[in-house]
Biopython code that builds the backbone (N, CA, C, O; Angstrom):
import numpy as np
from Bio.PDB.StructureBuilder import StructureBuilder

atoms = [
    (1, "MET", "N", (114.806, 99.655, 107.367)),
    (1, "MET", "CA", (114.061, 99.101, 106.247)),
    (1, "MET", "C", (112.701, 99.786, 106.153)),
    (1, "MET", "O", (112.036, 100.021, 107.162)),
    (2, "ASP", "N", (112.305, 100.100, 104.928)),
    (2, "ASP", "CA", (111.031, 100.759, 104.679)),
    (2, "ASP", "C", (109.914, 99.726, 104.704)),
    (2, "ASP", "O", (109.974, 98.731, 103.982)),
    (3, "ASN", "N", (108.912, 99.949, 105.515)),
    (3, "ASN", "CA", (107.774, 99.035, 105.625)),
    (3, "ASN", "C", (106.534, 99.677, 105.015)),
    (3, "ASN", "O", (105.501, 99.811, 105.671)),
    (4, "THR", "N", (106.654, 100.074, 103.742)),
    (4, "THR", "CA", (105.563, 100.727, 103.035)),
    (4, "THR", "C", (104.992, 99.784, 101.988)),
    (4, "THR", "O", (105.739, 99.151, 101.242)),
    (5, "CYS", "N", (103.680, 99.691, 101.934)),
    (5, "CYS", "CA", (103.003, 98.840, 100.959)),
    (5, "CYS", "C", (103.222, 99.408, 99.556)),
    (5, "CYS", "O", (102.954, 100.584, 99.313)),
    (6, "PHE", "N", (103.705, 98.578, 98.639)),
    (6, "PHE", "CA", (103.970, 99.062, 97.292)),
    (6, "PHE", "C", (102.698, 99.228, 96.473)),
    (6, "PHE", "O", (102.743, 99.803, 95.385)),
    (7, "LEU", "N", (101.566, 98.740, 96.969)),
    (7, "LEU", "CA", (100.302, 98.890, 96.247)),
    (7, "LEU", "C", (99.541, 100.146, 96.640)),
    (7, "LEU", "O", (98.949, 100.798, 95.780)),
    (8, "CYS", "N", (99.545, 100.497, 97.921)),
    (8, "CYS", "CA", (98.730, 101.634, 98.362)),
    (8, "CYS", "C", (99.516, 102.701, 99.118)),
    (8, "CYS", "O", (98.935, 103.701, 99.539)),
    (9, "ASP", "N", (100.808, 102.514, 99.297)),
    (9, "ASP", "CA", (101.694, 103.477, 99.967)),
    (9, "ASP", "C", (101.454, 103.621, 101.470)),
    (9, "ASP", "O", (101.988, 104.548, 102.079)),
    (10, "LYS", "N", (100.676, 102.743, 102.082)),
    (10, "LYS", "CA", (100.462, 102.808, 103.528)),
    (10, "LYS", "C", (101.725, 102.302, 104.236)),
    (10, "LYS", "O", (102.317, 101.306, 103.822)),
    (11, "SER", "N", (102.131, 102.996, 105.306)),
    (11, "SER", "CA", (103.342, 102.631, 106.049)),
    (11, "SER", "C", (103.003, 101.859, 107.312)),
    (11, "SER", "O", (101.947, 102.052, 107.914)),
    (12, "PHE", "N", (103.934, 100.968, 107.708)),
    (12, "PHE", "CA", (103.743, 100.123, 108.885)),
    (12, "PHE", "C", (104.990, 100.151, 109.746)),
    (12, "PHE", "O", (106.096, 100.377, 109.257)),
    (13, "SER", "N", (104.795, 99.918, 111.043)),
    (13, "SER", "CA", (105.909, 99.976, 111.989)),
    (13, "SER", "C", (106.835, 98.772, 111.876)),
    (13, "SER", "O", (108.016, 98.868, 112.209)),
    (14, "THR", "N", (106.315, 97.640, 111.411)),
    (14, "THR", "CA", (107.139, 96.436, 111.287)),
    (14, "THR", "C", (106.870, 95.739, 109.957)),
    (14, "THR", "O", (105.822, 95.928, 109.339)),
    (15, "ALA", "N", (107.837, 94.930, 109.533)),
    (15, "ALA", "CA", (107.683, 94.160, 108.300)),
    (15, "ALA", "C", (106.547, 93.147, 108.430)),
    (15, "ALA", "O", (105.842, 92.881, 107.456)),
    (16, "SER", "N", (106.365, 92.585, 109.611)),
    (16, "SER", "CA", (105.286, 91.603, 109.784)),
    (16, "SER", "C", (103.917, 92.262, 109.651)),
    (16, "SER", "O", (102.985, 91.653, 109.125)),
    (17, "ASN", "N", (103.787, 93.504, 110.125)),
    (17, "ASN", "CA", (102.522, 94.219, 109.935)),
    (17, "ASN", "C", (102.276, 94.498, 108.452)),
    (17, "ASN", "O", (101.142, 94.405, 107.982)),
    (18, "LEU", "N", (103.328, 94.837, 107.722)),
    (18, "LEU", "CA", (103.204, 95.050, 106.280)),
    (18, "LEU", "C", (102.772, 93.765, 105.580)),
    (18, "LEU", "O", (101.878, 93.791, 104.735)),
    (19, "ARG", "N", (103.400, 92.643, 105.926)),
    (19, "ARG", "CA", (103.029, 91.365, 105.303)),
    (19, "ARG", "C", (101.584, 91.007, 105.604)),
    (19, "ARG", "O", (100.861, 90.544, 104.721)),
    (20, "ARG", "N", (101.157, 91.217, 106.845)),
    (20, "ARG", "CA", (99.768, 90.931, 107.213)),
    (20, "ARG", "C", (98.812, 91.817, 106.404)),
    (20, "ARG", "O", (97.808, 91.333, 105.881)),
    (21, "HIS", "N", (99.121, 93.099, 106.303)),
    (21, "HIS", "CA", (98.313, 94.030, 105.511)),
    (21, "HIS", "C", (98.222, 93.562, 104.051)),
    (21, "HIS", "O", (97.131, 93.502, 103.483)),
    (22, "ALA", "N", (99.368, 93.234, 103.451)),
    (22, "ALA", "CA", (99.388, 92.805, 102.046)),
    (22, "ALA", "C", (98.542, 91.555, 101.847)),
    (22, "ALA", "O", (97.819, 91.436, 100.859)),
    (23, "ARG", "N", (98.638, 90.630, 102.787)),
    (23, "ARG", "CA", (97.878, 89.383, 102.689)),
    (23, "ARG", "C", (96.383, 89.627, 102.869)),
    (23, "ARG", "O", (95.578, 89.108, 102.096)),
    (24, "LEU", "N", (96.002, 90.407, 103.876)),
    (24, "LEU", "CA", (94.583, 90.587, 104.199)),
    (24, "LEU", "C", (93.880, 91.616, 103.317)),
    (24, "LEU", "O", (92.733, 91.402, 102.923)),
    (25, "ILE", "N", (94.532, 92.706, 103.006)),
    (25, "ILE", "CA", (93.894, 93.786, 102.252)),
    (25, "ILE", "C", (94.032, 93.584, 100.743)),
    (25, "ILE", "O", (93.079, 93.810, 99.997)),
    (26, "HIS", "N", (95.202, 93.165, 100.296)),
    (26, "HIS", "CA", (95.449, 93.051, 98.856)),
    (26, "HIS", "C", (95.504, 91.603, 98.373)),
    (26, "HIS", "O", (95.688, 91.361, 97.180)),
    (27, "ASN", "N", (95.349, 90.641, 99.277)),
    (27, "ASN", "CA", (95.426, 89.217, 98.938)),
    (27, "ASN", "C", (96.751, 88.895, 98.246)),
    (27, "ASN", "O", (96.780, 88.198, 97.232)),
    (28, "VAL", "N", (97.843, 89.413, 98.807)),
    (28, "VAL", "CA", (99.169, 89.250, 98.237)),
    (28, "VAL", "C", (100.038, 88.485, 99.220)),
    (28, "VAL", "O", (100.006, 88.735, 100.425)),
    (29, "GLU", "N", (100.811, 87.552, 98.690)),
    (29, "GLU", "CA", (101.692, 86.756, 99.538)),
    (29, "GLU", "C", (103.016, 87.489, 99.773)),
    (29, "GLU", "O", (103.282, 88.515, 99.147)),
    (30, "ASN", "N", (103.836, 86.962, 100.671)),
    (30, "ASN", "CA", (105.098, 87.590, 101.080)),
    (30, "ASN", "C", (106.019, 87.931, 99.915)),
    (30, "ASN", "O", (106.669, 88.977, 99.930)),
    (31, "LYS", "N", (106.086, 87.071, 98.912)),
    (31, "LYS", "CA", (106.990, 87.287, 97.787)),
    (31, "LYS", "C", (106.767, 88.659, 97.152)),
    (31, "LYS", "O", (107.724, 89.365, 96.836)),
    (32, "VAL", "N", (105.523, 89.026, 96.968)),
    (32, "VAL", "CA", (105.211, 90.288, 96.313)),
    (32, "VAL", "C", (105.344, 91.456, 97.269)),
    (32, "VAL", "O", (105.764, 92.539, 96.862)),
    (33, "SER", "N", (104.998, 91.261, 98.518)),
    (33, "SER", "CA", (105.013, 92.381, 99.460)),
    (33, "SER", "C", (106.421, 92.887, 99.746)),
    (33, "SER", "O", (106.575, 93.992, 100.265)),
    (34, "THR", "N", (107.456, 92.106, 99.420)),
    (34, "THR", "CA", (108.823, 92.549, 99.648)),
    (34, "THR", "C", (109.391, 93.305, 98.452)),
    (34, "THR", "O", (110.507, 93.820, 98.522)),
    (35, "CYS", "N", (108.656, 93.378, 97.381)),
    (35, "CYS", "CA", (109.084, 94.095, 96.183)),
    (35, "CYS", "C", (109.211, 95.583, 96.515)),
    (35, "CYS", "O", (108.255, 96.174, 97.018)),
    (36, "ARG", "N", (110.355, 96.201, 96.249)),
    (36, "ARG", "CA", (110.584, 97.572, 96.684)),
    (36, "ARG", "C", (110.469, 98.607, 95.571)),
    (36, "ARG", "O", (109.999, 99.714, 95.831)),
    (37, "GLN", "N", (110.871, 98.300, 94.363)),
    (37, "GLN", "CA", (110.841, 99.270, 93.273)),
    (37, "GLN", "C", (110.018, 98.718, 92.116)),
    (37, "GLN", "O", (110.048, 97.523, 91.825)),
    (38, "MET", "N", (109.285, 99.611, 91.467)),
    (38, "MET", "CA", (108.509, 99.251, 90.291)),
    (38, "MET", "C", (109.130, 100.004, 89.123)),
    (38, "MET", "O", (109.468, 101.180, 89.259)),
    (39, "LYS", "N", (109.287, 99.338, 87.965)),
    (39, "LYS", "CA", (109.929, 99.974, 86.823)),
    (39, "LYS", "C", (108.905, 100.229, 85.728)),
    (39, "LYS", "O", (108.117, 99.348, 85.383)),
    (40, "CYS", "N", (108.922, 101.441, 85.184)),
    (40, "CYS", "CA", (108.048, 101.807, 84.074)),
    (40, "CYS", "C", (108.531, 101.076, 82.819)),
    (40, "CYS", "O", (109.710, 101.150, 82.471)),
    (41, "ASN", "N", (107.626, 100.377, 82.146)),
    (41, "ASN", "CA", (107.989, 99.651, 80.929)),
    (41, "ASN", "C", (108.196, 100.588, 79.742)),
    (41, "ASN", "O", (108.755, 100.173, 78.726)),
    (42, "VAL", "N", (107.762, 101.829, 79.848)),
    (42, "VAL", "CA", (107.894, 102.788, 78.750)),
    (42, "VAL", "C", (109.259, 103.479, 78.789)),
    (42, "VAL", "O", (109.951, 103.535, 77.772)),
    (43, "CYS", "N", (109.651, 104.005, 79.957)),
    (43, "CYS", "CA", (110.886, 104.802, 80.045)),
    (43, "CYS", "C", (111.916, 104.240, 81.029)),
    (43, "CYS", "O", (113.000, 104.803, 81.178)),
    (44, "SER", "N", (111.587, 103.147, 81.694)),
    (44, "SER", "CA", (112.473, 102.480, 82.664)),
    (44, "SER", "C", (112.684, 103.265, 83.952)),
    (44, "SER", "O", (113.560, 102.913, 84.743)),
    (45, "GLU", "N", (111.903, 104.322, 84.184)),
    (45, "GLU", "CA", (112.003, 105.038, 85.460)),
    (45, "GLU", "C", (111.574, 104.107, 86.587)),
    (45, "GLU", "O", (110.607, 103.358, 86.442)),
    (46, "GLU", "N", (112.288, 104.152, 87.710)),
    (46, "GLU", "CA", (111.955, 103.332, 88.863)),
    (46, "GLU", "C", (111.116, 104.142, 89.837)),
    (46, "GLU", "O", (111.450, 105.280, 90.166)),
    (47, "LEU", "N", (110.023, 103.542, 90.293)),
    (47, "LEU", "CA", (109.112, 104.214, 91.210)),
    (47, "LEU", "C", (108.955, 103.373, 92.460)),
    (47, "LEU", "O", (109.190, 102.164, 92.440)),
    (48, "VAL", "N", (108.553, 104.019, 93.555)),
    (48, "VAL", "CA", (108.564, 103.366, 94.861)),
    (48, "VAL", "C", (107.344, 102.504, 95.150)),
    (48, "VAL", "O", (107.351, 101.745, 96.119)),
    (49, "SER", "N", (106.290, 102.601, 94.331)),
    (49, "SER", "CA", (105.093, 101.810, 94.618)),
    (49, "SER", "C", (104.284, 101.591, 93.351)),
    (49, "SER", "O", (104.495, 102.267, 92.344)),
    (50, "MET", "N", (103.360, 100.645, 93.408)),
    (50, "MET", "CA", (102.468, 100.391, 92.284)),
    (50, "MET", "C", (101.626, 101.630, 91.997)),
    (50, "MET", "O", (101.412, 101.984, 90.838)),
    (51, "LYS", "N", (101.148, 102.287, 93.050)),
    (51, "LYS", "CA", (100.343, 103.498, 92.867)),
    (51, "LYS", "C", (101.164, 104.574, 92.166)),
    (51, "LYS", "O", (100.669, 105.235, 91.253)),
    (52, "ALA", "N", (102.407, 104.753, 92.584)),
    (52, "ALA", "CA", (103.273, 105.745, 91.952)),
    (52, "ALA", "C", (103.529, 105.388, 90.488)),
    (52, "ALA", "O", (103.568, 106.272, 89.632)),
    (53, "LEU", "N", (103.702, 104.104, 90.200)),
    (53, "LEU", "CA", (103.906, 103.663, 88.819)),
    (53, "LEU", "C", (102.680, 103.972, 87.967)),
    (53, "LEU", "O", (102.808, 104.501, 86.863)),
    (54, "LEU", "N", (101.499, 103.647, 88.472)),
    (54, "LEU", "CA", (100.272, 103.906, 87.713)),
    (54, "LEU", "C", (100.076, 105.401, 87.484)),
    (54, "LEU", "O", (99.708, 105.817, 86.385)),
    (55, "ASP", "N", (100.320, 106.207, 88.511)),
    (55, "ASP", "CA", (100.214, 107.661, 88.367)),
    (55, "ASP", "C", (101.221, 108.174, 87.336)),
    (55, "ASP", "O", (100.894, 109.029, 86.513)),
    (56, "HIS", "N", (102.437, 107.650, 87.386)),
    (56, "HIS", "CA", (103.494, 108.047, 86.454)),
    (56, "HIS", "C", (103.104, 107.724, 85.013)),
    (56, "HIS", "O", (103.236, 108.574, 84.132)),
    (57, "VAL", "N", (102.630, 106.513, 84.768)),
    (57, "VAL", "CA", (102.263, 106.097, 83.408)),
    (57, "VAL", "C", (101.175, 107.007, 82.842)),
    (57, "VAL", "O", (101.221, 107.398, 81.676)),
    (58, "GLU", "N", (100.198, 107.337, 83.683)),
    (58, "GLU", "CA", (99.115, 108.200, 83.209)),
    (58, "GLU", "C", (99.585, 109.639, 82.976)),
    (58, "GLU", "O", (99.215, 110.244, 81.970)),
    (59, "SER", "N", (100.388, 110.194, 83.878)),
    (59, "SER", "CA", (100.766, 111.607, 83.752)),
    (59, "SER", "C", (101.966, 111.835, 82.825)),
    (59, "SER", "O", (101.968, 112.802, 82.063)),
    (60, "ALA", "N", (102.965, 110.986, 82.871)),
    (60, "ALA", "CA", (104.169, 111.201, 82.067)),
    (60, "ALA", "C", (104.017, 110.720, 80.626)),
    (60, "ALA", "O", (104.601, 111.295, 79.707)),
    (61, "HIS", "N", (103.237, 109.672, 80.438)),
    (61, "HIS", "CA", (103.132, 109.073, 79.107)),
    (61, "HIS", "C", (101.735, 109.203, 78.502)),
    (61, "HIS", "O", (101.488, 108.734, 77.391)),
    (62, "TYR", "N", (100.833, 109.838, 79.231)),
    (62, "TYR", "CA", (99.458, 110.065, 78.758)),
    (62, "TYR", "C", (98.778, 108.764, 78.326)),
    (62, "TYR", "O", (98.069, 108.714, 77.321)),
    (63, "ILE", "N", (99.011, 107.738, 79.099)),
    (63, "ILE", "CA", (98.387, 106.443, 78.846)),
    (63, "ILE", "C", (97.261, 106.271, 79.851)),
    (63, "ILE", "O", (97.490, 106.241, 81.060)),
    (64, "ALA", "N", (96.047, 106.158, 79.340)),
    (64, "ALA", "CA", (94.884, 105.964, 80.213)),
    (64, "ALA", "C", (94.795, 104.490, 80.595)),
    (64, "ALA", "O", (94.812, 103.614, 79.731)),
    (65, "LEU", "N", (94.703, 104.230, 81.879)),
    (65, "LEU", "CA", (94.626, 102.859, 82.373)),
    (65, "LEU", "C", (93.206, 102.556, 82.814)),
    (65, "LEU", "O", (92.523, 103.406, 83.385)),
    (66, "GLU", "N", (92.771, 101.337, 82.544)),
    (66, "GLU", "CA", (91.451, 100.896, 82.965)),
    (66, "GLU", "C", (91.605, 99.723, 83.919)),
    (66, "GLU", "O", (92.455, 98.854, 83.722)),
    (67, "LYS", "N", (90.778, 99.708, 84.948)),
    (67, "LYS", "CA", (90.781, 98.574, 85.871)),
    (67, "LYS", "C", (90.013, 97.429, 85.236)),
    (67, "LYS", "O", (89.052, 97.633, 84.493)),
    (68, "GLU", "N", (90.454, 96.232, 85.543)),
    (68, "GLU", "CA", (89.832, 95.038, 85.001)),
    (68, "GLU", "C", (89.379, 94.153, 86.156)),
    (68, "GLU", "O", (90.119, 93.950, 87.119)),
    (69, "THR", "N", (88.175, 93.634, 86.056)),
    (69, "THR", "CA", (87.660, 92.709, 87.054)),
    (69, "THR", "C", (87.685, 91.306, 86.469)),
    (69, "THR", "O", (87.196, 91.075, 85.363)),
    (70, "LYS", "N", (88.253, 90.385, 87.208)),
    (70, "LYS", "CA", (88.326, 89.001, 86.747)),
    (70, "LYS", "C", (87.487, 88.120, 87.651)),
    (70, "LYS", "O", (87.410, 88.345, 88.859)),
    (71, "LYS", "N", (86.864, 87.124, 87.062)),
    (71, "LYS", "CA", (86.115, 86.128, 87.817)),
    (71, "LYS", "C", (86.650, 84.758, 87.431)),
    (71, "LYS", "O", (86.918, 84.487, 86.261)),
    (72, "PHE", "N", (86.801, 83.905, 88.425)),
    (72, "PHE", "CA", (87.360, 82.580, 88.205)),
    (72, "PHE", "C", (86.348, 81.524, 88.610)),
    (72, "PHE", "O", (85.617, 81.682, 89.587)),
    (73, "ASP", "N", (86.318, 80.441, 87.839)),
    (73, "ASP", "CA", (85.388, 79.352, 88.126)),
    (73, "ASP", "C", (85.812, 78.545, 89.347)),
    (73, "ASP", "O", (84.976, 78.006, 90.071)),
    (74, "THR", "N", (87.120, 78.470, 89.564)),
    (74, "THR", "CA", (87.627, 77.700, 90.696)),
    (74, "THR", "C", (88.740, 78.475, 91.392)),
    (74, "THR", "O", (89.340, 79.382, 90.816)),
    (75, "TYR", "N", (89.001, 78.104, 92.626)),
    (75, "TYR", "CA", (90.099, 78.705, 93.367)),
    (75, "TYR", "C", (91.430, 78.340, 92.712)),
    (75, "TYR", "O", (92.355, 79.152, 92.694)),
    (76, "GLU", "N", (91.530, 77.137, 92.181)),
    (76, "GLU", "CA", (92.759, 76.696, 91.513)),
    (76, "GLU", "C", (93.054, 77.575, 90.292)),
    (76, "GLU", "O", (94.208, 77.931, 90.051)),
    (77, "ALA", "N", (92.025, 77.924, 89.526)),
    (77, "ALA", "CA", (92.209, 78.812, 88.367)),
    (77, "ALA", "C", (92.708, 80.179, 88.823)),
    (77, "ALA", "O", (93.567, 80.780, 88.178)),
    (78, "TYR", "N", (92.167, 80.667, 89.935)),
    (78, "TYR", "CA", (92.615, 81.945, 90.493)),
    (78, "TYR", "C", (94.086, 81.863, 90.898)),
    (78, "TYR", "O", (94.863, 82.768, 90.591)),
    (79, "LYS", "N", (94.475, 80.783, 91.586)),
    (79, "LYS", "CA", (95.856, 80.640, 92.048)),
    (79, "LYS", "C", (96.834, 80.606, 90.876)),
    (79, "LYS", "O", (97.916, 81.188, 90.955)),
    (80, "ILE", "N", (96.461, 79.929, 89.788)),
    (80, "ILE", "CA", (97.319, 79.866, 88.600)),
    (80, "ILE", "C", (97.492, 81.257, 88.007)),
    (80, "ILE", "O", (98.606, 81.656, 87.668)),
    (81, "TRP", "N", (96.397, 81.994, 87.881)),
    (81, "TRP", "CA", (96.461, 83.364, 87.356)),
    (81, "TRP", "C", (97.310, 84.253, 88.264)),
    (81, "TRP", "O", (98.155, 85.009, 87.786)),
    (82, "LYS", "N", (97.084, 84.162, 89.562)),
    (82, "LYS", "CA", (97.795, 84.999, 90.531)),
    (82, "LYS", "C", (99.303, 84.748, 90.471)),
    (82, "LYS", "O", (100.089, 85.696, 90.484)),
    (83, "GLU", "N", (99.706, 83.488, 90.406)),
    (83, "GLU", "CA", (101.130, 83.154, 90.338)),
    (83, "GLU", "C", (101.749, 83.715, 89.060)),
    (83, "GLU", "O", (102.865, 84.233, 89.084)),
    (84, "ASP", "N", (101.032, 83.615, 87.954)),
    (84, "ASP", "CA", (101.522, 84.146, 86.687)),
    (84, "ASP", "C", (101.733, 85.661, 86.777)),
    (84, "ASP", "O", (102.758, 86.171, 86.324)),
    (85, "VAL", "N", (100.777, 86.375, 87.355)),
    (85, "VAL", "CA", (100.885, 87.831, 87.501)),
    (85, "VAL", "C", (102.049, 88.189, 88.418)),
    (85, "VAL", "O", (102.815, 89.100, 88.105)),
    (86, "GLU", "N", (102.195, 87.501, 89.528)),
    (86, "GLU", "CA", (103.275, 87.791, 90.474)),
    (86, "GLU", "C", (104.644, 87.579, 89.842)),
    (86, "GLU", "O", (105.581, 88.325, 90.127)),
    (87, "ASN", "N", (104.767, 86.572, 88.991)),
    (87, "ASN", "CA", (106.049, 86.298, 88.342)),
    (87, "ASN", "C", (106.398, 87.343, 87.290)),
    (87, "ASN", "O", (107.560, 87.462, 86.899)),
    (88, "LYS", "N", (105.406, 88.103, 86.826)),
    (88, "LYS", "CA", (105.636, 89.111, 85.791)),
    (88, "LYS", "C", (105.749, 90.528, 86.339)),
    (88, "LYS", "O", (105.932, 91.462, 85.559)),
    (89, "LEU", "N", (105.648, 90.722, 87.653)),
    (89, "LEU", "CA", (105.731, 92.075, 88.211)),
    (89, "LEU", "C", (107.067, 92.717, 87.861)),
    (89, "LEU", "O", (108.106, 92.061, 87.930)),
    (90, "PRO", "N", (107.050, 94.002, 87.483)),
    (90, "PRO", "CA", (108.282, 94.678, 87.060)),
    (90, "PRO", "C", (109.139, 95.153, 88.226)),
    (90, "PRO", "O", (109.418, 96.347, 88.341)),
    (91, "CYS", "N", (109.554, 94.247, 89.079)),
    (91, "CYS", "CA", (110.416, 94.609, 90.211)),
    (91, "CYS", "C", (111.839, 94.796, 89.709)),
    (91, "CYS", "O", (112.253, 94.201, 88.714)),
    (92, "THR", "N", (112.573, 95.635, 90.420)),
    (92, "THR", "CA", (113.973, 95.835, 90.025)),
    (92, "THR", "C", (114.881, 95.362, 91.129)),
    (92, "THR", "O", (116.103, 95.440, 91.000)),
]
sb = StructureBuilder()
sb.init_structure("model")
sb.init_model(0)
sb.init_chain("A")
sb.init_seg("    ")
for serial, (resi, resn, name, xyz) in enumerate(atoms, 1):
    if name == "N":
        sb.init_residue(resn, " ", resi, " ")
    sb.init_atom(name, np.array(xyz, "f"), 0.0, 1.0, " ", f" {name:<3s}", serial, name[0])
structure = sb.get_structure()
């Protein structure tokens, strides 16, 4: 089994190390860290990580992506937003 972070492509010796990394570095729970393939919404190409997907969208489709910073008034508001985003991830 591949123990590579789908957000930053860093590899780990065990799945538990990957889960710990995802939780501590990316603030991502287990559900998301097990996602293995990301699908391009433009051409349906499957990519191995979020970074690869973002690079693909910019280079193959000439779509410029901008990072967005969000601020939440409460932790509960953050959790609601986070769950919504996790449920919409383009996993295959």
